[in-house]
GUPA-271233 format. One record per residue (C-alpha): y, z, x. Coordinates in steps of 0.25 Angstrom, whole numbers, padded with zeros to 4 digits, always signed. Each point is the difference from the previous one (the first is absolute). Example, Ala and Ser with C-alpha at 12.3 -4.5 7.8 and 13.67 -1.06 7.14 Angstrom:
% residues 2
-0018+0031+0049
+0014-0002+0006
% end
This chain:
% residues 705
-0033+0154+0038
+0005-0006-0011
-0007-0011-0005
+0008-0011-0010
-0007+0002-0013
+0006+0015+0001
+0013-0007+0004
-0001-0008-0012
-0005+0009-0009
+0012+0009+0003
+0009-0013+0000
-0003-0003-0015
+0002+0014-0005
+0009+0000-0011
+0010+0011+0007
+0001-0006+0012
+0013-0007+0004
-0001-0010+0011
+0000+0005+0014
+0005-0001+0014
-0012+0001+0012
+0002+0014+0005
+0002+0006-0013
-0015-0005-0003
-0003+0005+0014
+0005+0012-0005
-0007+0001-0013
-0014-0003+0005
+0002+0011+0011
-0003-0012+0012
-0002+0007+0013
+0010-0003+0011
-0010-0009+0008
-0005-0007-0012
+0016-0006-0006
-0004-0015+0008
-0011-0001-0006
+0003+0004-0014
+0013-0009+0001
-0010-0011+0004
-0007+0001-0014
+0014+0001-0008
+0002-0013+0008
-0013-0008+0000
-0001+0005-0017
+0015-0008+0000
-0004-0010+0006
-0014-0002-0012
+0010+0002-0010
-0005+0012-0002
+0012+0008-0002
+0014-0005+0001
+0012+0003+0011
+0015+0000-0009
+0011-0005+0009
+0004+0016+0000
-0013-0001+0009
-0005+0012-0012
-0017-0004-0003
-0003-0004-0014
-0011-0007-0009
+0000-0011-0005
-0001+0004-0012
+0013+0008+0000
+0008-0012+0006
-0005-0009-0013
-0008-0007+0009
-0015-0003+0001
-0011-0004+0010
-0012-0008-0001
-0009-0012+0001
+0006-0014-0004
-0008-0006-0011
+0005-0015+0000
-0004-0008-0015
-0001-0016+0004
+0011-0002-0008
+0008+0006+0011
+0005+0014-0007
-0008+0011+0004
-0002+0015-0002
+0000+0013+0011
-0012+0009-0002
+0006+0014+0001
-0005+0009+0009
+0002+0012-0007
-0011+0002-0011
+0010+0003-0013
+0009-0011+0003
+0000-0012-0006
-0001-0014+0006
+0013-0006+0000
+0003-0016-0002
+0007-0007+0011
+0005-0014-0004
+0000-0015+0009
+0014+0003+0004
-0001+0015+0004
-0011-0003+0011
+0008+0000+0012
-0008-0007+0008
-0014+0009-0004
-0013-0008-0002
-0012+0005-0007
-0008+0013+0005
+0013+0005+0008
+0003+0015+0000
+0015+0000-0004
+0011+0010-0007
+0008-0004-0011
+0011+0007-0007
-0001+0000-0014
+0011-0010-0007
-0004+0003-0014
-0009+0013-0006
-0011-0004-0012
+0002+0006-0012
-0012+0000-0008
-0010-0012+0001
+0010-0005+0010
-0005+0000+0015
+0012+0005+0010
+0006-0013+0007
+0004+0001+0014
+0005-0006+0014
-0008-0001+0014
+0010+0006+0010
-0010+0003+0012
-0013-0007+0004
-0006+0012+0007
-0014-0007+0003
-0004-0014-0001
-0014-0003-0004
+0000-0016+0003
+0001-0001+0015
-0013-0009-0002
-0001-0011-0010
-0011-0009-0003
+0002-0012-0006
-0001-0016+0000
+0008-0007+0010
+0009-0013-0004
+0005-0009+0010
+0014-0005+0001
+0008-0010+0009
+0006+0010+0007
-0007+0012-0003
-0011+0005-0009
-0001+0011-0010
-0010+0011-0007
-0002+0002-0015
-0006+0012-0002
-0013+0003-0006
+0005+0013-0007
+0008-0006-0010
+0008+0014-0001
+0008-0004+0015
+0007-0010-0007
+0007-0007+0012
-0006-0011+0009
-0001+0004+0014
+0010-0010+0009
-0008-0004+0015
+0008-0004+0011
-0007-0014+0004
-0003+0008+0014
-0006+0011-0007
-0011-0007-0009
-0011+0001+0011
-0007-0014-0005
-0001+0004-0013
-0003-0014-0008
+0004-0001-0016
-0012+0006-0009
-0002+0013+0011
-0002+0014-0004
+0007+0007+0011
+0007+0015+0002
+0014+0000+0002
+0007+0012+0008
+0015+0001-0006
+0011-0001+0011
+0012+0002-0009
+0000+0007-0015
+0006-0007-0011
+0015+0002-0003
+0007-0006-0012
-0001-0014+0000
-0009-0001+0011
-0016+0001+0000
-0008+0008+0011
-0002-0008+0013
-0013+0001+0008
-0011-0006+0010
-0014-0003-0002
-0008+0011+0006
-0014-0007-0005
-0007-0012-0006
-0011+0005-0009
-0004-0013-0002
+0004-0011-0012
-0002+0003-0014
-0009-0008-0004
-0011+0005+0010
-0011+0010-0002
+0003+0014+0002
+0014-0001+0003
+0004+0003-0017
-0007+0015+0003
+0005+0002+0014
+0017-0003-0005
-0004+0010-0010
-0006+0011+0010
+0013-0004+0010
+0009+0001-0012
-0003+0014-0004
-0004+0005+0014
-0013+0002+0000
-0007+0005+0014
-0011-0010+0004
-0004+0009+0011
+0001+0014+0003
+0006+0003+0015
-0010+0002+0011
+0003+0015+0002
-0007+0002-0015
-0013-0010+0002
-0001+0007+0014
+0001+0014-0008
-0011-0006-0010
-0009-0004+0009
+0000+0013+0007
-0006+0005-0013
-0016+0002-0001
-0008-0007-0011
-0009+0010+0000
+0002+0013-0008
-0002+0011+0013
-0008+0014-0002
+0013+0007+0003
+0006-0005-0011
-0008+0004-0011
+0001+0014+0005
+0009+0007-0013
-0003-0009-0010
-0008+0001-0012
-0011-0009+0003
-0003-0009-0014
-0010-0011+0007
-0010+0004-0009
+0007+0000-0012
+0002-0015-0010
+0011-0007+0004
+0006-0013-0003
+0011-0010+0000
+0003-0008-0009
+0008-0012+0003
+0004-0015-0001
-0012-0010+0006
+0012-0005+0011
+0009+0014+0003
-0005+0006+0016
+0009+0012+0000
-0011+0009-0010
+0010+0013+0000
-0005+0008-0009
-0013+0004-0004
-0004+0008-0014
-0012+0009-0005
-0003+0006-0012
-0010+0011-0009
+0000+0009-0009
+0001+0013+0003
-0010+0011-0008
+0013+0004-0008
+0000-0014-0005
+0011-0003+0007
+0001-0012+0008
+0002+0001+0015
+0008-0012+0004
+0003-0002+0016
+0010-0009+0006
-0003-0002+0016
+0009-0007+0006
+0002-0005+0015
+0005+0011+0009
+0010-0011+0006
+0009+0010+0006
-0012+0006+0010
+0002-0014+0008
+0016-0002-0004
+0008+0012+0008
+0014+0002-0005
+0004-0002+0016
-0007-0013+0001
+0004-0014+0001
-0011-0004-0011
+0008+0011-0008
+0015-0008+0003
-0005-0014-0002
-0009+0006-0015
+0016+0009-0006
+0007-0013+0004
-0009-0010-0008
-0002+0009-0009
-0011-0008-0008
-0009-0009+0000
+0002-0015-0004
-0009-0007-0009
+0005-0014+0000
-0008-0011-0008
-0007-0005+0013
+0000+0013+0011
+0003+0014+0000
+0011+0005+0010
-0007+0014+0003
+0008+0011+0001
-0011+0006+0011
-0006-0007+0010
-0015-0008-0003
-0007+0009+0009
+0003+0013-0011
+0005-0008-0013
-0014-0007+0001
-0009+0010+0010
+0001+0013+0001
+0007+0004-0011
-0006-0009-0010
-0011+0007-0009
-0008-0012+0005
-0015+0006-0007
-0010+0007+0008
+0007+0005+0011
+0007+0012+0003
+0015+0000-0003
+0010+0013+0000
+0007+0003-0014
+0011+0007-0005
-0009+0005-0015
+0006+0006-0013
-0011+0004-0009
+0005+0003-0015
-0008+0006-0012
+0005-0006-0012
-0004+0005-0016
-0005-0010-0009
+0015+0001-0005
+0004-0006+0013
+0007+0012+0007
-0001+0004+0013
-0003+0016+0000
-0004+0000+0015
+0003-0009+0012
-0002+0003+0015
+0005-0009+0012
-0007-0001+0013
-0004-0008+0014
-0014-0008-0001
-0009-0007+0004
-0007-0012-0008
-0011-0012+0001
+0003-0009-0012
-0014-0003-0007
+0006-0015-0006
+0011-0008+0001
+0001-0004-0014
+0009-0011-0006
+0008+0001-0012
-0008-0012-0005
-0017+0007+0003
+0006+0012-0007
+0007-0006-0011
-0013-0010-0002
-0008+0012+0000
+0009+0008-0011
+0003-0012-0009
-0012-0010+0000
-0010+0010+0008
-0003-0013+0006
-0018+0002+0006
+0003-0005+0012
+0012+0010+0005
-0006+0011-0008
-0014-0001+0008
+0009-0002+0015
+0007+0016-0004
-0009+0005-0009
+0001+0013+0006
+0014-0001-0002
+0001-0003-0015
+0002+0014-0005
+0011+0002+0007
+0007-0010-0003
-0001+0003-0016
+0005+0013+0004
+0012-0004+0007
+0001-0010-0011
+0001+0012-0010
+0009+0009+0008
+0011-0013+0001
+0002-0002-0016
+0002+0017+0000
+0009-0002+0010
+0008-0012-0005
+0000+0005-0014
+0005+0014+0006
+0013-0011+0006
+0000-0006-0011
+0003+0011-0010
+0010+0005+0008
+0007-0012+0001
-0003-0007+0012
+0006-0016-0002
-0012-0009+0003
+0007-0016+0004
-0011-0009-0002
+0004-0012+0007
-0010-0012+0002
+0001-0001+0015
-0003-0013+0007
-0011-0003+0011
+0005-0011+0010
-0013-0009+0008
+0003-0006+0010
-0009-0010+0010
+0000+0001+0012
+0012-0009+0002
+0007+0010-0007
+0002-0009-0012
-0001+0008-0015
-0013-0006-0004
-0002+0009-0011
+0009+0010-0010
-0004+0009-0010
+0003+0015-0006
-0003+0010+0010
-0016+0010-0006
+0006+0014-0004
-0014+0005-0004
-0005+0013-0004
-0004+0004+0015
+0015-0002+0002
+0005+0010-0009
-0010+0009+0005
+0006+0001+0014
+0013-0001-0005
-0001+0012-0010
-0007+0008+0012
+0011-0003+0011
+0012+0004-0010
-0006+0012-0004
-0002+0004+0016
+0014-0003+0002
+0004+0007-0010
-0007+0011+0003
+0005+0001+0015
+0014-0002-0004
+0000+0011-0011
-0008+0010+0011
+0012-0004+0010
+0010+0000-0007
-0003+0016-0006
-0003+0003+0017
+0015-0003+0000
-0002-0010+0013
+0008-0013+0005
-0008-0011-0007
+0001-0014-0004
-0001-0001-0014
-0001-0014-0009
+0009+0001-0010
+0006-0008-0010
+0013+0005-0008
+0002-0001-0015
+0006-0013-0004
+0014-0002-0002
+0004+0001-0016
+0008-0012+0001
-0010-0007+0004
-0011+0005-0009
+0012-0001-0012
+0000-0015+0004
-0014-0002+0000
-0001+0006-0016
+0009-0010-0004
-0007-0011+0006
-0014+0005-0006
+0008+0003-0015
-0001-0016+0001
-0016+0002-0002
+0000+0012-0009
-0003+0010+0009
+0011+0013+0002
-0001+0012+0011
+0004+0011-0006
+0009+0011+0003
+0003-0005+0014
+0016+0003+0000
-0003+0012+0009
-0012-0002+0008
-0013-0007-0001
-0015+0004+0001
-0009-0009+0007
-0009+0002-0013
+0012-0008-0009
-0002-0012+0010
-0016+0002+0000
-0001-0001-0015
+0008-0013+0000
-0009-0006+0010
-0012+0003-0009
+0007-0007-0012
+0002-0012+0005
-0014-0002+0008
-0005-0014-0006
+0012-0004-0005
+0008-0012+0005
+0012+0008+0005
-0009+0009+0010
+0003-0006+0011
+0015-0001+0001
+0001+0014-0008
-0008+0005+0012
+0010-0007+0011
+0012+0005-0006
-0004+0013-0002
-0006-0001+0015
+0015-0004+0004
+0007+0011-0009
-0008+0012+0009
+0006+0003+0015
-0009-0004+0010
-0010+0010+0008
+0004+0006+0013
-0003+0009+0011
+0008+0013+0000
+0000+0014+0006
+0005+0005-0013
-0009+0002-0011
+0006-0006-0013
-0014-0003-0007
-0005-0013-0003
+0005-0005-0011
-0010-0011-0004
-0014+0008+0002
+0007+0012-0007
-0005+0007+0012
+0011+0012+0005
-0007-0002+0014
-0003-0012+0006
-0004-0005+0015
-0007-0010+0008
-0011+0005+0007
-0011-0010-0001
+0003-0009+0010
+0005+0003+0012
-0007-0012+0006
+0010-0009-0006
+0011+0010-0004
+0008+0007+0009
+0005+0011-0011
-0015+0002-0003
-0001+0003+0015
+0010+0009+0002
-0005+0010-0010
-0011+0001+0006
+0005+0004+0012
+0007+0013-0007
-0013+0000-0010
-0008+0003+0015
+0011+0009+0005
+0000+0008-0012
-0016+0002+0003
+0002+0005+0013
+0011+0009-0003
+0010-0009+0007
+0011+0001-0007
+0011+0009+0004
+0015+0003-0005
+0004-0010+0013
-0011-0010-0004
+0004-0001-0014
+0017-0001+0007
-0006-0012+0009
-0006-0005-0011
+0011-0003-0014
+0007-0010+0009
-0014-0008+0003
-0005+0000-0014
+0012-0005-0005
+0001-0012+0009
-0013-0005-0002
+0001+0001-0015
+0014-0009+0004
-0007-0008+0009
-0014-0002-0007
+0008-0004-0014
+0011-0010+0007
-0015-0005+0005
-0006-0003-0012
+0012-0005-0006
-0002-0010+0013
-0015-0003-0004
+0000-0001-0013
+0008-0011+0001
-0006-0008+0011
-0014+0000-0008
+0007-0003-0012
+0007-0012+0006
-0014-0006+0008
-0006+0001-0013
+0011-0008-0007
-0001-0010+0009
-0014-0002+0000
-0001-0002-0016
+0012-0010+0002
-0007-0006+0011
-0013+0000-0011
+0009-0007-0009
+0004-0010+0007
-0015-0005+0000
+0002-0001-0015
+0011-0008-0003
-0002-0007-0013
-0012+0009-0003
+0000+0005-0015
-0001+0018-0002
-0001+0008-0013
+0010+0011+0004
+0008+0012-0009
+0016+0002+0001
+0001+0013+0008
+0015-0001+0001
+0012-0009-0008
+0014-0001+0007
+0014-0007-0003
-0005-0012+0010
-0016-0001-0003
-0013+0007-0003
-0009+0005+0010
-0014-0003-0004
-0011+0008+0006
-0014-0006+0002
-0013+0006+0001
-0001+0000+0013
+0010+0009+0001
+0010-0011+0005
+0014-0002-0005
+0010-0011-0002
+0013-0005-0008
+0002-0008-0010
+0014-0005+0000
+0008-0001-0012
+0003-0014+0004
-0014-0005+0001
+0001+0004-0014
+0002-0014-0007
-0003+0001-0014
+0011+0010-0004
+0012+0006+0006
-0004+0015+0000
+0008+0011+0000
-0002+0013+0005
+0000+0011-0009
+0002+0012+0009
-0002+0011-0010
-0013-0004-0006
-0006-0006+0016
-0004-0013-0005
+0005-0015+0000
+0004-0007-0014
+0000-0015-0003
+0014-0004-0005
-0006-0011-0010
-0015+0003+0001
+0003+0015-0001
-0012+0000+0008
-0002+0014+0008
-0007+0004+0014
-0002+0016+0000
-0007+0009+0009
-0014-0001+0000
-0001-0013-0005
-0012-0009+0005
+0004-0012+0005
-0006-0012+0009
+0008-0005+0011
+0000-0010+0012
+0003+0002+0013
+0013-0008+0005
+0002+0006+0013
+0000+0010+0008
+0009+0003+0014
-0007+0007+0008
+0014+0003+0008
+0006+0007-0012
-0012+0006-0006
+0002-0006-0012
-0010-0006-0010
+0005-0009-0011
-0007-0002-0013
+0003-0010-0012
-0005+0001-0013
-0013-0008-0005
+0000-0002-0016
% end
């Protein structure tokens, strides 16, 4: 039977002319008994907006009909963009007057009404809403005499939801609620809904995080069938499970993770061979041994696609029986793994590699802090405890430096952003926020995982098998040209970017700005100029890493693409990849790539929002306090100041009362009309905290002279 990918490929061909359903039946040589099923596929594709049916009942691609399908991303100011589902097609701008009742994240079809020229976006109007995203909305309830309404937490949903008095479910002013939409918005009319759950008053402990969890529709528990499957899995490795595996239990293998990590899915070993080369072993939890393709566990794991690490909890991809138990490479117990051995020269080149199923018993559960204290400080107490591993750690550091140097030489881009570490008390109140440590041990593991991921991806690219790659396409040259104009204000210039750009050009710029006042803003704007990395069944390389082949292999406990890759690798090792299996795998890996990219985006947004929430809450306890910071960005309405603890706040133009300040857009600075006093990116300033709006996640500062 023909699948939808084959139909789409045919309909999108340059030479294709719109055809009737019976003509498509002939083209694809559909057997008589399969015609009904084939027509159902066409109808489903038309229903989902993947193809269009003309008034003359002919099927065509949307692009040929001057249409675009995709997800609507609305801005808080009312306009939005349709993110095209066709990779080579640019996003389309939608004005507030052309929304036609659509809401943020709806999947829509729009007609292009104005084609974009050089450096301009195309504009469109929405003609059809294919799929509603906001069937449930989280927000704050406010009561009126005869009705209620809910102000959505998501500011991109611009409309309040009207709630009839008999549908309020007893909600009171200030309650955070979940609303089910019963009537969709139309011109001049807000959506209507009913309260289906009261989460608690907005000031109650825990309501804030629960609201975010509900907003992003993150699952809080596993279905009973999934938990039942997990409970049936043995907590110890049985002798028959080890048969056919390489036994590495006598090898010195360790895990190195954060002190609070519980899902340990990667372990490493390193030794120096007789020829002077290094033998790096990366041993990853064999999750697919427990999560079969046709199980409820697998179905739920794909649905979630990733673990979500919120500020106060983890929402795991797999039940804790697996993620923290039998799949976690806990110390001094037998664990089933998938291993990759890499022979690496002193120049960092992988000259031999071997993949195989294994059983290991890790010698120690090391933390980044302890390993870094040994290598950076030679901390006596820690060195004494792990004396037998010290030479091992030194060899690891040596190899990691070689790999890092090789990666830098080919142009791999390293953004060195300071990450935040948020410490909460037992009630979830933030008591400390500081920069997260990224020390030598973190960098060792990072390099080992990168080279392993690259080695696996390269092997399976040449094997020409269906696979899930981690791709990062080349940036849009218009964005790079715009970025180039910006850095010119600071005396920098990117050479030779008229036709293409090599990552080394950007890497060289990052080296030049290290330690300068403008380092952070240039890093930030460069990152915004690049495309986002995603998962794909097609290997288009990884621009940021300057790698031709890259995948995610090393975290199958918390990322579904890694788990899928393990399944393919194991089938390959067992000789089970037949022609028929390849045909089945192709649509599977495409679905995995699409689902995983989407769920990753949601997870990142949820994680960022909980961080912003707790940062704002932390600063609400410091109103009136004075801090020193650095100007991280200058905008038309003020300037953003970043404190040493990574928290950022806004100094509004209206609070600068010593002069009337003009925004110099070309040079990204504020200049006093009378005093000629300037505020530039990178300037050190002293500020007072004057406001912290927890609901809006906004922090306001004022300059203290």
